N, C-alpha and C positions, 0 to 999 in steps of 0.2 A: 767704774769709772764710765764705763758703755751706757749700763743703765741707767743712770743719771742724766747724760748727755741725751740718753732717747728721750724719756720722760719731758726734759727740757724743751725738746724737739716737738713734742705732743702738744704741752701746755702752750708752747708758741703758736702753733698752728691752728689747737682749740681757738687761742684768744685771737688769731686774724680773722676764723667764720664768724664769731661772736661780732666782732667789731665789721665787718664788712653787714654784716645782717640789722644790726643796730645804723648804719650810716646809710641804708638803702631804704629804710622807713622814716629818714629824717628831710626834712624841707628845709635846707639853705642854701644859701648861692655857692658856699666851697663843697656843698655834700657831692655835687657829679666828681669835683678831681679827688676829694676822700674816697671815695667810691671807687674810683678806678684804680686809685694807689692801694687800695687794700684786696682789690681783686688780683690787681697785679702781683701783689705781695704773696698771698693764698697759692698762688700756682707757680711762681719761682721759688720761692722758701723749700719745699719739699722736693723740688727738682735738684737745687744747687745742695741740700743736704743727701739727697741720694748720690751727685756725683762726687758731694767728699768723702763718702762712704766707699764708693767705688776705686778713688786715687788711693783711699787709705791702705785698702786690702793688698792692691796692685804695688803699693811702695814699700809694704809689709813684708808681703811676698817673697819680692825681690830682695830685701835686706837678709830676710831669712837665708834663700840661695846663697848669696854674698858670703855669709858667715858660715856657712856649713862648709861651701867652696873654699876658705881659707882654713879651717877646720881640716879638713882632708890633705888639702897641701901641707900643712905644720905635720900632718900625720907621716904621709909620703916621705917628707923632709927628715924628719928623725928616723924614721925607717929604714931610709938609705944610708945615712949617717953611722946606723950599727953594722 
């Protein structure tokens, strides 16, 4: 799953670079706005993906800690009942 998402992210970033390059060479009244939007997306999408990755790692680590703490509590409760 992670590899598929990483590959999709790489394809998306490459597509944005190509679109930015093509828009930079076009001569049209809308080109300036489209070029600015493409550059903005080229910068923000990787930053957002990195941020999502950090949040995911933090939440997963936190969840693992909570689950292991609950298991330890269950073990100590069982040991005290015996």
